FIRO-219536 format. One line per 8 residues: number of its first residue (from 0); their letters; for each residue z, y, x of C-alpha. Coordinates in steps of 0.5 Angstrom, whole numbers, plus 500, padded with zeros to 3 digits. Each point is the difference from the previous one (the first is absolute). Layout:
BEGIN
NUM> A> Z:Y:X  ... .
***
This chain:
BEGIN
0> XXXXXXXX> 731:648:536  503:498:493  505:494:501  501:496:493  505:495:498  495:495:498  492:499:499  497:494:496 .
8> XXXXXXXX> 493:499:500  497:496:494  494:496:503  495:496:497  493:500:497  497:505:495  501:499:493  506:495:502 .
16> XXXXXXXX> 505:504:495  502:504:506  500:506:496  505:497:495  505:497:505  500:507:504  502:504:493  505:495:499 .
24> XXXXXXXX> 503:500:507  502:507:498  506:497:496  503:498:507  501:507:502  493:501:504  496:506:500  493:500:497 .
32> XXXXXXXX> 495:504:503  499:508:497  493:500:501  499:493:497  493:500:495  501:500:493  497:496:494  493:497:501 .
40> XXXXXXXX> 496:495:495  502:494:505  507:502:500  503:504:494  507:502:504  496:501:507  500:497:507  506:502:503 .
48> XXXXXXXX> 497:501:506  501:506:505  494:504:500  501:503:507  501:493:503  494:497:496  496:505:503  502:499:507 .
56> XXXXXXXX> 499:493:499  493:501:497  498:504:506  503:496:505  496:494:498  494:504:499  500:502:507  500:493:502 .
64> XXXXXXXX> 494:498:495  505:497:495  502:501:492  505:498:496  496:493:498  500:498:507  500:493:502  500:499:508 .
72> XXXXXXXX> 506:503:503  500:507:502  503:504:506  502:507:500  503:505:504  507:502:498  501:508:499  507:501:499 .
80> XXXXXXXX> 499:507:499  496:499:494  504:494:497  506:505:501  497:505:496  497:496:495  507:497:498  503:507:500 .
88> XXXXXXXX> 495:502:495  501:494:496  507:499:500  503:507:503  507:498:503  502:494:495  505:495:504  497:494:496 .
96> XXXXXXXX> 493:499:499  495:495:498  493:501:502  494:496:496  493:500:503  497:493:500  496:503:506  506:499:505 .
104> XXXXXXXX> 500:493:499  494:500:505  503:506:504  507:497:501  499:500:508  499:507:500  505:502:495  506:495:501 .
112> XXXXXXXX> 502:503:507  500:507:497  504:498:494  505:496:504  502:506:504  501:504:494  505:496:496  502:493:497 .
120> XXXXXXXX> 493:497:499  499:494:495  494:497:496  498:497:493  493:496:500  498:501:493  496:493:498  495:499:494 .
128> XXXXXXXX> 495:494:499  494:502:503  496:498:494  503:506:496  499:505:505  493:498:501  499:501:492  504:507:500 .
136> XXXXXXXX> 496:502:506  493:498:497  502:504:494  502:506:504  496:500:506  494:495:499  503:496:506  497:494:501 .
144> XXXXXXXX> 504:494:499  499:497:507  502:506:503  506:501:495  503:493:503  498:502:507  503:507:500  507:497:496 .
152> XXXXXXXX> 500:495:506  499:505:505  506:505:497  505:494:499  499:497:507  500:507:503  507:501:496  503:494:502 .
160> XXXXXXXX> 498:501:507  502:507:501  507:499:496  502:494:505  507:501:502  502:506:495  504:499:494  495:498:495 .
168> XXXXXXXX> 499:496:493  494:498:496  500:502:493  495:496:495  497:505:494  500:500:495  505:494:500  506:504:503 .
176> XXXXXXXX> 500:504:493  503:493:497  506:500:505  501:507:501  508:499:502  499:496:506  494:503:502  504:507:501 .
184> XXXXXXXX> 505:496:503  496:497:505  496:507:502  507:503:500  502:495:506  494:501:503  501:508:500  508:500:501 .
192> XXXXXXXX> 501:504:494  504:498:493  497:499:494  502:506:495  503:498:493  494:501:495  495:498:505  497:494:496 .
200> XXXXXXXX> 499:504:494  497:506:503  495:495:503  499:497:494  498:506:496  495:502:506  496:494:499  494:501:496 .
208> XXXXXXXX> 497:493:499  493:502:496  499:505:507  500:493:504  492:500:502  497:494:502  503:494:496  494:495:500 .
216> XXXXXXXX> 499:496:507  493:501:503  498:494:504  497:502:507  493:498:500  500:497:507  504:493:500  503:501:507 .
224> XXXXXXXX> 503:507:498  503:498:493  503:494:503  503:504:506  503:505:496  503:496:495  503:496:505  503:506:503 .
232> XXXXXXXX> 502:503:494  504:493:498  504:500:506  502:507:500  501:500:492  505:494:502  504:504:505  500:506:495 .
240> XXXXXXXX> 503:496:495  505:497:505  502:507:503  498:497:507  494:502:505  495:496:503  501:499:508  494:501:505 .
248> XXXXXXXX> 499:493:500  498:500:493  496:506:500  496:498:506  495:495:497  498:505:495  499:505:505  495:495:503 .
256> XXXXXXXX> 497:498:494  499:507:498  497:502:506  494:495:499  499:501:493  500:508:501  495:500:506  494:502:497 .
264> XXXXXXXX> 503:505:496  504:503:506  493:500:503  497:504:495  506:505:500  500:501:507  492:502:499  502:505:495 .
272> XXXXXXXX> 506:503:504  496:503:505  496:503:494  507:503:497  502:503:507  493:503:500  501:503:493  508:502:502 .
280> XXXXXXXX> 497:504:506  495:504:495  505:501:495  505:503:505  495:505:502  498:501:493  508:501:498  500:505:506 .
288> XXXXXXXX> 494:504:498  503:500:493  507:503:503  496:505:503  497:502:494  506:500:496  503:505:505  495:505:500 .
296> XXXXXXXX> 500:499:492  507:502:500  499:506:505  495:503:496  504:498:494  506:504:503  495:506:502  497:500:493 .
304> XXXXXXXX> 507:500:497  503:506:504  494:504:498  501:498:493  507:502:501  498:507:503  495:502:495  505:498:494 .
312> XXXXXXXX> 505:504:504  495:506:500  498:499:493  507:499:498  502:507:503  494:504:497  502:497:493  507:502:501 .
320> XXXXXXXX> 498:508:502  495:500:494  505:497:495  505:506:503  495:505:499  498:498:493  507:500:498  501:507:503 .
328> XXXXXXXX> 494:503:496  502:496:494  507:503:500  497:507:502  496:500:494  505:497:495  505:506:502  494:505:499 .
336> XXXXXXXX> 499:497:493  507:500:498  501:508:502  494:502:496  503:496:494  507:503:501  498:507:501  495:500:494 .
344> XXXXXXXX> 505:497:495  505:505:502  495:506:498  498:497:494  508:499:498  501:508:502  494:502:495  503:496:495 .
352> XXXXXXXX> 507:502:500  498:508:500  496:499:494  505:496:496  506:505:502  495:506:497  499:496:494  508:499:499 .
360> XXXXXXXX> 501:508:501  495:502:495  503:495:495  507:502:501  499:507:499  496:499:493  506:495:498  505:506:502 .
368> XXXXXXXX> 497:505:495  499:495:494  508:498:501  502:507:500  496:502:493  502:493:497  508:502:502  500:507:496 .
376> XXXXXXXX> 497:497:494  504:494:500  507:504:500  498:504:494  499:494:496  506:497:502  504:506:498  498:499:493 .
384> XXXXXXXX> 500:493:500  508:500:502  502:503:494  496:495:495  503:494:504  507:503:499  500:499:493  497:494:500 .
392> XXXXXXXX> 505:497:504  505:502:496  497:496:494  499:494:504  507:499:502  502:499:493  495:495:499  502:496:506 .
400> XXXXXXXX> 507:499:498  498:497:494  495:495:503  505:498:506  505:497:494  494:496:497  498:498:507  506:497:502 .
408> XXXXXXXX> 500:496:494  493:497:501  502:498:507  505:496:498  495:496:496  495:499:505  505:497:505  502:495:495 .
416> XXXXXXXX> 492:498:500  499:500:507  505:495:501  497:495:495  493:501:503  503:499:507  503:493:498  493:498:497 .
424> XXXXXXXX> 496:502:506  505:495:504  499:495:496  492:501:500  500:500:507  504:493:501  495:497:495  494:503:504 .
432> XXXXXXXX> 503:497:507  500:493:497  493:501:497  498:502:507  503:494:504  497:495:495  493:503:501  501:500:508 .
440> XXXXXXXX> 502:492:499  494:499:496  495:504:505  503:495:505  499:494:497  493:502:498  499:502:507  502:493:502 .
448> XXXXXXXX> 495:497:495  494:504:503  502:498:507  500:493:498  494:500:497  496:504:506  503:494:505  499:494:495 .
456> XXXXXXXX> 493:502:497  497:506:502  501:500:508  498:492:500  494:502:495  498:505:505  500:496:506  496:495:496 .
464> XXXXXXXX> 495:505:498  500:503:507  499:493:503  495:497:495  496:507:501  500:499:507  497:493:500  494:503:495 .
472> XXXXXXXX> 499:506:504  499:497:506  495:496:498  495:506:497  502:505:505  499:502:507  505:499:505  501:507:501 .
480> XXXXXXXX> 500:502:493  505:495:498  504:502:506  500:508:497  501:497:493  506:496:503  503:506:503  499:505:493 .
488> XXXXXXXX> 504:495:495  508:500:501  503:494:504  503:495:495  506:500:504  501:508:500  498:500:508  497:506:502 .
496> XXXXXXXX> 493:499:502  500:503:507  506:494:501  496:495:496  494:500:503  497:500:507  496:506:502  492:499:500 .
504> XXXXXXXX> 498:498:507  493:501:501  496:494:503  498:500:507  495:496:504  493:500:501  496:496:494  495:495:503 .
512> XXXXXXXX> 494:496:497  502:492:501  494:500:505  504:505:504  506:496:501  501:498:507  499:493:501  505:495:501 .
520> XXXXXXXX> 503:496:507  498:493:499  507:498:503  504:505:495  500:498:493  499:505:495  506:502:496  500:502:492 .
528> XXXXXXXX> 506:504:498  501:499:493  505:506:499  506:502:496  499:507:500  494:505:502  499:502:507  501:507:499 .
536> XXXXXXXX> 506:499:495  506:499:505  500:497:507  503:493:500  500:493:503  493:498:498  497:507:503  504:499:506 .
544> XXXXXXXX> 498:492:501  493:502:498  499:505:506  504:495:505  495:494:498  494:505:501  503:502:507  500:493:502 .
552> XXXXXXXX> 492:499:499  500:498:493  496:504:494  505:501:495  497:502:493  506:503:495  498:498:493  503:505:495 .
560> XXXXXXXX> 502:498:493  496:506:497  493:499:499  493:504:501  497:503:494  493:498:504  498:496:506  506:498:504 .
568> XXXXXXXX> 503:505:505  502:499:507  503:505:505  502:500:507  508:502:500  501:498:507  496:496:506  498:493:497 .
576> XXXXXXXX> 504:502:493  496:501:494  503:502:493  496:496:495  499:501:492  496:495:497  495:502:494  503:500:493 .
584> XXXXXXXX> 493:497:497  502:494:496  507:500:501  502:504:494  507:503:500  505:496:504  507:503:500  503:500:507 .
592> XXXXXXXX> 506:496:502  499:496:494  500:492:499  495:500:494  493:501:503  494:498:496  496:494:503  493:504:499 .
600> XXXXXXXX> 504:506:505  502:494:505  493:498:500  497:507:501  505:501:506  498:494:503  493:502:500  501:507:503 .
608> XXXXXXXX> 505:497:505  494:495:502  495:505:500  504:505:505  502:494:504  492:498:501  498:508:501  505:501:506 .
616> XXXXXXXX> 499:493:503  506:497:499  503:495:506  500:493:498  507:499:500  504:506:496  507:502:498  502:503:493 .
624> XXXXXXXX> 507:503:500  503:501:493  505:505:500  501:499:492  500:494:495  495:504:496  494:498:505  502:493:499 .
632> XXXXXXXX> 495:501:494  494:501:504  502:497:507  502:493:498  492:499:498  498:501:507  496:495:504  505:497:506 .
640> XXXXXXXX> 496:504:505  505:506:498  507:498:502  505:502:495  506:503:503  506:503:495  504:505:504  506:500:495 .
648> XXXXXXXX> 504:506:502  504:501:493  504:496:495  495:502:495  504:497:494  505:506:501  495:505:498  502:502:493 .
656> XXXXXXXX> 492:501:498  498:493:503  497:496:495  501:492:499  493:499:501  501:503:507  505:496:502  496:494:498 .
664> XXXXXXXX> 495:502:504  505:501:506  502:493:499  493:497:500  498:504:506  507:498:504  498:493:499  492:500:502 .
672> XXXXXXXX> 499:506:505  498:498:507  506:504:503  506:503:498  503:506:503  507:503:498  503:506:502  507:499:500 .
680> XXXXXXXX> 505:494:501  502:500:493  493:498:498  499:495:506  506:497:497  498:500:493  493:497:501  501:496:507 .
688> XXXXXXXX> 502:494:496  494:500:495  494:501:506  499:502:507  502:508:501  500:504:506  505:506:500  496:507:502 .
696> XXXXXXXX> 505:505:499  498:508:499  499:504:506  498:507:502  495:505:504  505:503:505  494:504:502  499:504:493 .
704> XXXXXXXX> 507:502:501  500:502:507  494:505:500  502:507:501  507:497:502  503:507:503  497:504:494  506:503:495 .
712> XXXXXXXX> 495:500:494  503:501:493  495:497:495  498:505:495  503:497:494  507:501:504  499:507:502  506:504:497 .
720> XXXXXXXX> 504:494:497  504:498:506  507:502:500  503:503:506  507:496:502  499:494:496  499:493:502  492:499:498 .
728> XXXXXXXX> 499:493:497  493:497:499  497:495:496  492:498:500  498:495:495  499:497:493  505:503:495  500:494:495 .
736> XXXXXXXX> 505:496:496  503:497:506  502:507:502  508:500:500  500:507:496  508:499:499  502:499:507  496:506:502 .
744> XXXXXXXX> 502:504:495  507:499:501  499:501:508  497:507:498  505:502:496  506:498:504  496:503:506  498:507:499 .
752> XXXXXXXX> 498:501:507  495:495:500  493:503:499  496:494:497  492:500:500  497:494:497  492:499:501  496:495:495 .
760> XXXXXXXX> 497:499:493  506:499:495  498:494:496  506:499:496  504:505:495  507:500:503  499:502:507  496:507:497 .
768> XXXXXXXX> 507:502:499  502:501:507  496:506:500  505:504:496  505:499:505  501:507:504  500:496:507  494:495:499 .
776> XXXXXXXX> 492:502:500  495:496:498  493:501:503  496:495:496  495:496:504  498:503:507  494:498:505  501:495:505 .
784> XXXXXXXX> 498:505:505  506:504:498  505:495:501  501:500:507  502:508:500  504:499:494  504:494:503  501:504:506 .
792> XXXXXXXX> 503:506:496  506:495:497  506:499:504  501:493:496  495:496:496  502:495:495  498:494:496  504:500:493 .
800> XXXXXXXX> 498:494:497  503:495:495  501:493:502  495:497:495  496:494:501  494:505:502  504:503:505  503:494:503 .
808> XXXXXXXX> 493:498:501  497:506:503  500:502:508  500:507:499  495:504:504  503:506:500  506:498:505  495:498:505 .
816> XXXXXXXX> 497:507:499  507:504:500  501:496:507  493:503:502  503:507:500  506:498:503  504:502:494  506:495:498 .
824> XXXXXXXX> 500:497:493  505:499:495  499:494:494  502:496:495  501:493:503  493:497:500  500:493:503  494:502:504 .
832> XXXXXXXX> 503:505:504  506:496:502  495:498:506  501:507:502  507:499:502  504:507:502  493:504:499  501:501:493 .
840> XXXXXXXX> 507:502:496  500:496:493  505:502:494  500:498:493  505:505:497  499:508:500  506:501:504  498:495:506 .
848> XXXXXXXX> 493:502:499  502:508:501  504:498:506  494:496:503  496:507:499  505:504:504  501:495:505  493:499:501 .
856> XXXXXXXX> 499:508:500  505:500:506  496:496:504  493:502:498  499:504:506  502:495:505  494:498:504  503:493:502 .
864> XXXXXXXX> 500:499:492  493:503:499  497:495:506  503:494:497  497:502:493  493:501:503  500:494:504  502:496:494 .
872> XXXXXXXX> 494:503:497  495:498:506  502:493:499  498:500:493  493:503:501  495:499:495  495:497:505  505:494:501 .
880> XXXXXXXX> 500:499:493  493:500:500  499:495:506  505:495:496  497:501:494  493:498:503  503:495:504  502:497:493 .
888> XXXXXXXX> 493:501:497  497:497:506  505:494:500  497:493:498  501:493:502  495:497:506  494:497:497  496:495:504 .
896> XXXXXXXX> 493:499:498  497:494:502  492:500:500  496:494:502  494:501:503  494:496:502  493:501:501  497:507:500 .
904> XXXXXXXX> 505:506:501  497:505:495  504:498:494  506:499:504  499:507:503  499:503:493  506:497:498  504:503:505 .
912> XXXXXXXX> 497:507:499  503:499:493  507:499:503  500:504:506  494:505:501  501:505:494  507:502:501  506:497:498 .
920> XXXXXXXX> 500:495:494  507:497:502  505:503:505  503:493:503  494:496:501  498:495:505  493:496:500  499:493:503 .
928> XXXXXXXX> 493:499:501  499:492:501  493:498:502  498:493:499  495:499:506  495:506:498  494:501:505  502:504:507 .
936> XXXXXXXX> 496:506:498  503:500:493  507:499:503  499:506:505  499:505:494  507:497:498  503:501:507  498:507:500 .
944> XXXXXXXX> 503:502:494  506:497:501  501:503:507  499:507:496  506:499:495  507:498:502  500:497:492  495:495:501 .
952> XXXXXXXX> 502:493:504  494:496:501  502:492:501  494:496:502  500:493:498  494:498:504  497:495:495  500:500:492 .
960> XXXXXXXX> 506:497:498  499:501:492  503:505:495  507:497:500  501:499:507  497:506:502  504:504:495  506:496:502 .
968> XXXXXXXX> 499:502:508  501:508:497  506:498:495  504:497:506  498:506:504  502:505:495  506:505:501  500:503:493 .
976> XXXXXXXX> 505:499:494  494:500:496  493:496:501  493:501:498  495:495:500  493:504:500  493:497:501  496:504:504 .
984> XXXXXXXX> 495:501:495  504:505:496  501:507:500  507:503:498  500:507:496  506:505:500  506:497:497  499:493:499 .
992> XXXXXXXX> 505:498:506  506:504:498  499:498:493  500:492:502  506:502:504  504:503:495  499:494:495  503:496:505 .
1000> XXXXXXXX> 506:505:501  502:501:493  498:493:497  504:494:504  497:495:495  493:501:503  498:496:506  493:502:501 .
1008> XXXXXXXX> 496:506:497  493:501:500  495:506:498  495:501:495  493:499:503  492:501:498  498:493:503  505:494:499 .
1016> XXXXXXXX> 500:494:495  506:501:497  505:505:495  499:505:506  493:501:499  499:507:496  492:502:498  499:506:504 .
1024> XXXXXXXX> 494:503:503  499:505:506  495:502:505  504:501:506  507:500:503  501:507:498  498:498:493  505:494:500 .
1032> XXXXXXXX> 506:504:502  499:505:494  499:494:495  506:496:503  504:507:499  498:500:493  502:492:499  507:501:503 .
1040> XXXXXXXX> 502:507:496  505:498:495  502:493:503  505:502:505  505:495:501  496:495:495  499:493:502  497:494:496 .
1048> XXXXXXXX> 502:492:502  494:496:501  500:493:503  496:501:506  499:506:505  494:499:504  501:501:507  495:505:502 .
1056> XXXXXXXX> 506:505:499  507:497:499  506:503:502  507:497:501  507:501:503  500:497:507  507:497:499  497:496:493 .
1064> XXXXXXXX> 494:498:504  504:497:506  505:497:495  495:497:495  495:498:505  493:503:503  493:498:498  499:493:499 .
1072> XXXXXXXX> 495:497:506  497:494:496  494:504:497  496:500:507  496:507:500  502:502:493  500:500:492  506:498:496 .
1080> XXXXXXXX> 505:503:506  502:506:495  501:495:494  504:495:504  505:506:503  501:503:493  502:493:498  505:500:505 .
1088> XXXXXXXX> 503:507:498  500:498:493  504:494:501  505:504:504  501:504:494  496:506:501  495:504:496  493:501:502 .
1096> XXXXXXXX> 498:507:498  494:505:499  501:507:502  497:504:494  501:506:505  496:498:506  492:499:501  497:497:506 .
1104> XXXXXXXX> 492:499:501  498:493:502  493:498:502  502:493:498  500:495:505  496:502:506  501:495:504  499:494:495 .
1112> XXXXXXXX> 494:503:498  497:498:506  501:493:499  495:496:496  501:499:493  500:492:500  505:500:506  504:505:497 .
1120> XXXXXXXX> 500:496:493  502:494:504  506:504:503  502:502:493  500:493:498  504:497:506  505:506:500  501:499:492 .
1128> XXXXXXXX> 502:493:501  505:502:505  503:505:496  501:495:494  503:495:504  505:505:502  501:504:493  497:496:495 .
1136> XXXXXXXX> 493:502:496  497:507:502  500:505:495  493:504:501  501:508:500  498:504:495  499:508:498  504:504:495 .
1144> XXXXXXXX> 498:504:494  505:506:501  505:503:504  507:502:498  501:507:496  500:506:505  505:505:500  495:505:498 .
1152> XXXX> 498:497:493  493:504:499  498:498:507  493:498:500 .
***
């Protein structure tokens, strides 16, 4: 039996903050379970539950017919042996452990004696408002609200009763986060442990406020349950804040009341429990059979492996013998051939030598005979000549003496002339050297002038010609032809082509006709990503986020800047991810990344986009994610059905080629986009003062970097280029103007034992000079598939960036990727890397950077370092980033829609269908149907639809209270930040609700906003014609295209559809009730808002179909006229002469001037 010093149990209901509380208790020295579950969609950091204990508890409860949502008390038989095994599996021999499984709250009678025998036991009871827990459980498990409230009370009461007499405390979530210091002190007293220094800061760093689920407090439909839970929470929350615990006398009344209100639920639970026990027995039997099958399969697999090993051994032995025989035969044949060749050569040499010696002997004999004859003749002639020569010699001797005397005189004269010539030659040499020096100086001067002309005139001229020619040719050539030509001409920065341009990557994915695109999930809005790069060019943030959003169930359409010469093209590159190129027809030439796009091109793009959306059956609410301001030229015209999110990942002004028009487009987009995401703290701090922004940093796909983790594969492009014995230093990414060339050049020169490898397209001139260094190799752009193998081949990875604004704004993806392969990183001091702490080494000078590389190389093989880096990468996975981004895109203030119903339910049901029946049209919606005394059979229809949709609340007035009083009932019951009064004879097309909410968010001067419509008696009326609601929605979209965010002030909004801020409504007043059944309430109420200094507005980007006063049409005309005159008089008594409503002749200008 393992004895432990201290055991702390965390009790309380599921979703009560128990996971975060358990995570934080680690700072007090308690050990978390080794088998705790990892991150999940409902808890990004994991649940911190010991899985062995959870499985045991589930098994114990199932045996008794229970489950984790149990309401009635449950008695289980303690199993000390299984409990001890579970604790050992989860905690090993750790002396101080924290056990968090909410189920233990119900099972304390079985667990408590066992735990008290094994250590000093204490308990913390997590407390959270039951309404928030109900909201969270509804979202995660679709649990009913009454059920969630009863389960919360069961868990809470059981935890209080089961921990009586133990050192214990109540912890109120999330309130305790605001008082961490005192909370930790209280927990330390309960557990009798000290609070270490830095604990408060550690807990603060662990808290993720955006990971808190619930938030909204959902009331229980059954009043008795709601009241009891509220009373119990109030008492316990007070004790939690005071640091005290309730006694038995204080809790007993709540237990008695709970037993009464939960009686029915417990009876149902008991009946279901018997069935659960039966199912458990069946499951156990099936598990036994499955285990037998597994054992048989394992035995068969072992037999098969043994046979395979024997066959492999025999084949290996046979192969060895055959190879040896073949080797011997080959050697014998080689020896035979060598001997034959050697003997043949020797015989040929001997034959040649014999013939040569015979020829030489014959020549020597003939020569000897000829010499003999010649010598005899010569001796005779020489005797005769000797006599004649003797006489001649005597005569010449006399002449020579005379010539000698004359030569002596001549030599003296020549010596004098030679001395003078040498003096003249020395003078000429001096003049020649001076002339050469002058010529060299002139050549140097001319060279400088020529280089200056090249740099100031020729090179910029070539750059300009290169850029202008590229812009021109891009519009007339196909992409493949343009890419070929781009690589064929010299780079304007003298960068080698293989470094300047990424290799051509063939497109992948299956082409689809639009009709073949998979249908959408109505609960998952479609997402259109307006990309910054093509899908196949380079795998970056847009591709990763698109893939993860698709995995979450959304259809994702990745739209490239490049267009199709023919019809639009869509290819599926991953499940639910389609790469789309819209047709170029009517677009003309549009330069990518440009801020200057012709209006005709904008119009053509919008038409192509709508055509595609219609063909694929786009969801009623869709998202458009904009990755570059270029796209604002087009997206700003789209109907509000398409919610616009700017994903800002760069300080775009830092790019040297950014046009002013692009900067202007970005500023406009920042002001007007529905949502804005930023990828770094720098960008958050820059834009947060201007508008709401959400920080969603970059991440990594760890799975891409751990495939074939044990394989020691060297990419082909590295083969033969790695130096043995050197420190291998690697980099992957863009090599652009922000690359610190001077820093890395100095590091390379001063450290010849560094083997530096740089991968990435070189888009600036200066970094290209690094390729000339002997210990630097530049590989150009490499395939994303080769990145893991390259990184693993390095010892240290680097990020050598200059600290310019564009870099200060960047969250480097490469650091997450470096960490995924467990390799240490040395970087300049990028602000975003400060989050990584000791996991990254930073230096800004060559000496410090080089020393950082050496230190990192020394710990490159340390498994602890590698594990910490891999854990950091896992914490920053793209899946988490996509979830955060989706949460922001789907975030919206709660909108309460009050629909006043009377008479036939058909119109009301059609209205509700437009709001709720076709998929999501607005993400945070509650609909209050206020019935003004409809006939029972019609009311029953409304009850049926309300029971089937939790977003609908039916309020039955029981009588006709009239238009104003009926709406006021709904207004008082509304919970939303915004409020819409909507007649039941309306039909709301996609985008209208979002457009009106957005106007109220952006324009505080607006008090009331309404849409355009087909049928009303004032300026909101638009002359349109359509045959059905499908035609209406198409017409409505065309009407609002080009009017996004535009509104017109008008005197009065007709209240067939009018939206307010709930706070303004409560402050200024609800609808006046002096007008009886109706007429003039809207005129009067608008006058109240005008008197309060607020504008009445018509949304030019929202349209709602209106059948026109279906209720009032049933009133006889004479009666209706009398009501009109009576209420007009009432209005004029309150506000003066009434001004009749009028139509208007025109609308404001559209953002698409040529829009029909």
